[in-house]
N, C-alpha and C positions, 0 to 999 in steps of 0.2 A: 504494500500499499503506499502511495506518496505521503512524505512526511508533511505534518501540519505546518511546520516554520522551515523556511529555507535559510541558509547560510549566506553569507557575502558572496562566497565563490561560486554557490549554486545560483545566485541571482545574476552574477556577472556572466556565468555560461549561458543561463537562459536568454541574456538580453544581447549576448555577443558583444559585451564591453569589458573593459578593464575594472578591476575591483576598485581602483582608485575613484573611478567615475561613481560606482555604487555608493562608496563612503560619501562623496560630495553632494549627491542627491538626498541621501538620508539625512545628513547633517543638516541640509538647506530646507528639509521639510517637504521635498518635492516628492518623495517616495514613503509609502507606510512602512513603518518599521516598529520594533520595540528593542530596547536595552535592557538585558538581563546579565546580571553580575558582569557588568562591563563589556558584554559582547552584544554585537548588533544581530537581531533575527528578525526575519521577514515572513508574515503570515501568508501562507501560499494563496489562500482565498482572495485576500485584500490586493497581493501583486497581480493575480490574474484579473481582477475587477479593473485595477489601475492601468494594465494593458490594454483592457478592452475598451476603456474609456477613451483611448487615444486613437481608436481607429478610425479611418475615414472611409468614404463610399459608402455605397448602399448596405443597409443591415442585413445580414443573412437571417433568412426565415428559418424556423424550426422545422425539422422534418415532421411530416405528418404522422400521427400514431395510428396502428393498425386498430381496425373497430372490434377489438377483442377484450372481453372482460375475463382475466386468468383468476387464479388463486383457487380459495377453497369452493366447494360445491355446496351449494344450496338450493333446495329443490323448488322454493318459492321464487327465488331470483331466477333460476333456470327457466321455470315457467314464464315469467315476466319478461324475460328477453325474447322468447318467441312470441307471446300473446301481444305484446306492445308494438310489433312491427318496428322496432328501433332499428333494425340493420345490424345490431351488435351480436358477435358470435361469443359461444362460451367456450372456453378451454380450461377445464378444472382439473388441476392436479396438486391442489393443496396450497396452504397458506405460504410456505416457505418458496414453492416454486413461484406463486404469485409475487412474491417480493422480487425474486430475481428477474422475473419478465418485466416488471415495473422498472427496474434499475436499468435494464437494456433497452428501455423503450420499446418493448415488444407487445404491449397491451395498453389500452386507455386507462383500465382500472382493474383491481383485484379486490376479491372478496377475502376477509380475514377474520379469525377468531382466535387470536393468540393471546393465551392466558398470562396475566401479569399479576405480580404480588398486590397491586392496587387498582386492577381492572383489566382492561382488554386492549390490545394493539397499539394504543397511542405512543407507549414508551418506546418501543422497537422502532415503529416508524420515524420517530424524533431522532433516534441513535443512528438508523441506516440512512436517513434522507435529509440530514441537516441541511437547511439553505435550499432545498430543492421545491419547486412551485407545485406542491402536491397538498390535497385536501383529504382529510379522513371524515367521512359521515356515516352516521349510523344507518343501518338498513333494519334490524330487527333484533329482538332478543328471542332466544329459543330454549325450548326445555330438552334437556340432554339426559339420557340414562341407559340403561340395559334395555335392550330389545330381545324379547324372549318369545317362546311359543305360546299360542293362545292359552289363557288361563295360568300361565307361570307355574307349569307341572313340577319343576324343580325346587319352587319356592324360594327363588332368588330375592333377597332384599338388599344387597349391596355388592361392591366389589370383592369383598373378602371371600364371598360365596364361591368365586370362579375358580378356585384352586385345582378343582378336579373335573372342571367343565371344559368343552370345546368351545373356543372363542373364534369369532370373525373379527380379522384385524383389518386396519387401513394401511396405506403406504407411509413409509417414513416422513414424506415431505407434507403429510397431512397434520394440521394442528390438532385434530381430535385424537389421533394415535399418540402424539406427544404428550397431550393432556391426560390420556388414559394411563400411559405408561407412569407418569408422574403420580397420579392418584391412585394407582394400583400399588405401587411400592409404598405409599404412604399406608395402605391398607394392608401390609404385610406379603402382598403377591409379587412375585419375580415375573413379569410379562413374558420373558423369554422361555418360561418354563410351561406356558400354556399350550396345549394341543388345540387343533383346529385346522382349518383349511389352509394350504401351503400358500397359495396365492393372494397376496392383500387385494381388497377391493379398493377402486379408486374413486368412488363416489359415495354420498351418504345413501343412496338407494341401493347401491350394490352391495354394501357391508350387510345389509339385513337378508339378503337373499338365501345365504347358505342357512340362516335360521329358518327360513320359510321352507327350504328343501329338506330340511333335518341334517344338515351336515354340520351345524354349529348349534350350542345350546344357548349362546347369547352373542350379543353385539353391542358396542357402546356407540349408540346413535341417537338419532332425533325422535321425538314423540310423533312428528308429523308423518316420518317414514314407517313408524310401527303402526300409525292409525291407517295409512294408505294400504299397507299390505295385510292388514287385519291380524297384526301379531300383538303380543303382551308388550307392556312397557312398565318399567320400575324407575320412576322420576328421582334422579338424583341432584340436578342442579339447572340453573339457568346461565347461559352463556350469551355475549353480545357479538353479533355480526356486523362488520362494518365495510364500507367501500373505500378503498384508496385510490384516488383519481388524480390525474394529471390536470392542473387548472386549465390548461388550454383545451383538453378533451371535455371537461365538464360543460363547456358553452358550444360542443359541437352539435350539429343537428341531430346526429343518432342518439346522443346521450341525452339531450334534452327530450327527445320522444320518449326516452325511458322515464325520466324524471316526471314527466307530465302524466305518464300512464299510473306511476305511484300514487297519483292524487285522485285515482278513479274509484267508484264503487266497485268495478269489476276488480280491481286489486285487492281492495279491503275484504270483499267478499270471499276471494280465495284464500287470502290469509286466516280468516276465520274458519273457513272449513277444513283446512289443513290441520289444524290444532297444534298447539304448541308454540305458537307464534305470537309477539306482541309488537306491534308497529307503531305505538305511540310516539316512540322517539325517532321515527324515520325522518332523515334529512337533519338531524341535530349534528353540529360541527363538533367532532371530537379532537381533531388536531388541525391546524391551519399554519403551514409553513410560514414564518416571518416574512414579509417582502424585503428583498435586497435594498 
């Protein structure tokens, strides 16, 4: 990773000038710098902004972002992308994959439900994307727990009951899998010792299918999916699902069609029918990167 501060020699090499000239610019107040224990250091971000401010000619336009919503799979969001006619496509391979695609500008937005000590998502976004023009808005809160066969024949009440059960798991980039492993260890269960289907499921819907087919006794999933498949559900927690969006993408025609659809009775009715969703906080800003 690039250092946060540059030395005098590194600035001289970057600008193709002599170190003496760097000292002159710094001492004259013409170049951003700090002095620590008698040594000059140059904040990389401020130096890059200083260079950019000196450019002439037409401004370079930002490359358009692909009309893709990445990150964690959510059944209600997946449905809304199609039903709204937004023109946005979903590529859901987990919250961590979504963060990587946002960083590479391979997606307009990403769904996240990363558990943090004081909440969800915002701390990691602030760490990973400091200074980037991104906004994190709430989509919904969801009920999560154990998806079990109808009637819960094994009488499961919590994660501690999974020790001898077959478990359907998600891929490592899924925030739900990471959260499950954290909670399972707290409950005295080693996730690596659980038996169950060998291949991880890549969506919230797919993780419940082995329970439906009798290949697993439980999955860590959403109440909405359990209800959809007429399976049992052991409620364990509420989690918040947010959308991380590039600011320029938020005002695109495609994303604005999706935003408009969120305000319709059709969307509200679907959220109510799917159960386990609370959309009263929809659109609340959870993180907004400071303007440069």
